C-alpha positions in Angstrom: -138.0 114.9 -370.5 -135.8 114.0 -367.6 -135.0 110.2 -367.4 -134.7 109.0 -363.8 -133.0 105.9 -362.4 -136.4 104.5 -361.7 -137.3 105.1 -365.5 -134.1 103.2 -366.5 -134.7 100.4 -364.1 -138.2 100.0 -365.3 -137.2 100.0 -368.9 -134.5 97.3 -368.1 -137.1 95.1 -366.3 -139.7 95.6 -369.1 -137.1 94.5 -371.7 -136.1 91.5 -369.7 -139.8 90.3 -369.1 -140.6 91.0 -372.9 -137.6 88.7 -373.9 -139.5 86.0 -372.1 -142.8 86.8 -373.7 -144.3 87.9 -370.4 -144.5 84.2 -369.5 -145.2 83.5 -365.8 -143.3 80.2 -366.1 -140.2 82.2 -366.7 -140.4 84.1 -363.4 -137.3 82.7 -361.8 -135.2 83.2 -365.0 -136.5 86.8 -365.3 -135.6 87.5 -361.6 -132.1 86.0 -362.2 -131.6 88.2 -365.3 -132.8 91.3 -363.3 -130.3 90.6 -360.6 -127.5 90.1 -363.1 -128.3 93.4 -364.8 -129.0 95.4 -361.6 -127.0 93.5 -359.0 -130.3 93.0 -357.0 -134.1 92.4 -357.4 -135.3 95.5 -355.6 -138.8 95.9 -354.3 -139.4 98.3 -357.2 -138.3 95.7 -359.7 -140.5 93.0 -358.1 -143.5 95.4 -358.4 -142.8 96.0 -362.1 -142.4 92.2 -362.7 -145.7 91.6 -360.8 -147.6 94.2 -362.9 -146.2 92.8 -366.1 -146.9 89.2 -365.3 -150.2 89.9 -363.7 -149.0 88.5 -360.4 -149.5 89.8 -356.9 -146.4 91.5 -355.5 -146.4 89.0 -352.6 -146.1 86.1 -355.2 -143.0 87.7 -356.7 -141.6 88.5 -353.3 -142.1 85.0 -352.1 -139.9 83.6 -354.9 -137.2 86.2 -354.2 -137.2 85.4 -350.6 -137.2 81.6 -351.2 -134.0 81.5 -353.3 -130.9 82.4 -351.4 -129.1 83.6 -354.5 -131.6 86.4 -355.2 -130.8 89.6 -353.3 -133.0 92.6 -352.6 -130.2 94.9 -351.9 -127.4 95.6 -354.3 -124.5 93.1 -353.9 -120.9 93.5 -354.8 -119.5 93.0 -358.3 -117.9 89.8 -357.0 -120.2 87.7 -354.8 -118.5 85.1 -352.6 -120.7 82.4 -351.0 -119.3 79.9 -348.5 -121.2 76.6 -347.8 -122.2 76.2 -344.2 -123.7 72.8 -344.1 -122.6 70.6 -341.2 -120.2 68.6 -343.5 -118.4 71.7 -344.7 -118.3 73.0 -341.1 -116.6 69.8 -340.0 -114.0 70.4 -342.8 -113.1 73.9 -341.8 -115.6 76.4 -343.0 -115.0 78.7 -340.1 -111.3 79.0 -340.8 -112.2 80.1 -344.4 -114.9 82.5 -343.2 -112.4 84.2 -340.8 -109.8 84.5 -343.6 -112.4 86.1 -345.9 -113.7 88.5 -343.2 -110.1 89.5 -342.4 -109.1 89.9 -346.1 -112.1 92.2 -346.8 -112.8 93.8 -343.5 -116.4 93.0 -343.6 -118.6 90.2 -342.1 -120.8 87.8 -343.9 -123.9 89.4 -345.2 -122.0 92.6 -346.0 -120.5 94.3 -349.1 -117.3 96.2 -349.1 -117.7 100.0 -349.0 -116.5 100.3 -352.7 -119.2 97.8 -353.8 -116.6 95.4 -355.1 -117.2 92.2 -353.0 -120.1 90.7 -351.0 -119.8 87.9 -348.6 -122.6 85.4 -348.1 -123.5 82.0 -346.8 -124.8 79.2 -349.0 -127.0 76.5 -347.4 -125.6 73.8 -349.6 -123.4 73.8 -352.7 -123.8 70.0 -353.2 -120.1 69.3 -352.5 -120.4 67.7 -349.1 -117.7 65.2 -349.9 -115.2 67.9 -351.0 -115.7 70.7 -348.5 -115.3 73.3 -347.5 -117.0 74.5 -350.7 -117.0 78.1 -352.0 -118.9 79.8 -354.8 -117.3 82.9 -356.3 -119.8 84.3 -358.8 -120.4 81.2 -360.9 -117.2 79.4 -360.2 -117.2 76.6 -357.7 -114.2 75.8 -355.5 -113.8 72.8 -353.3 -111.5 71.6 -350.6 -110.7 75.3 -349.9 -107.9 76.1 -347.5 -107.3 79.5 -345.9 -104.1 79.7 -347.9 -106.0 79.4 -351.2 -108.4 82.2 -350.4 -106.0 85.0 -351.5 -105.4 83.3 -354.9 -109.1 82.6 -355.5 -110.1 86.1 -354.5 -107.4 87.7 -356.7 -108.5 85.7 -359.6 -112.2 86.8 -359.1 -111.2 90.5 -358.7 -109.1 90.3 -361.9 -112.0 88.6 -363.8 -114.3 91.4 -362.6 -111.9 94.1 -363.6 -111.3 95.2 -360.1 -108.0 96.2 -358.5 -106.2 93.4 -356.7 -105.2 94.2 -353.1 
């Protein structure tokens, strides 16, 4: 029997949901784990979760769309999110954004062609007094300057096992 990508994805999603005893209250945790495993919570994965938890697809989709850290399209192996609250903007977010876009040759909301890095905005990282703030995967950086971007990105690429440019 030929195993397809859809079969593998479905098996991964079933295993994750089963680890949480098919408990609806674990929906957000389940979705986070799917994203960690698959780099996205695709519409197909959302449908499988909905079926297993006896939820409507729109209930699952509404959770995915509510949380900015859940993606429906595959993201890079390194995800960089830059805070764009007014306090971070006043402290130089735009300079950091330009530096990131120049370094990677992509705009915010995009992923590098090799799938290595995605740039995205964060609505708040809770560091208003220490901005600009940037989240690289699960690592928070505060008071970021354009000069620090190169080092931060090189460290993240190294941690992800990616070549450093």
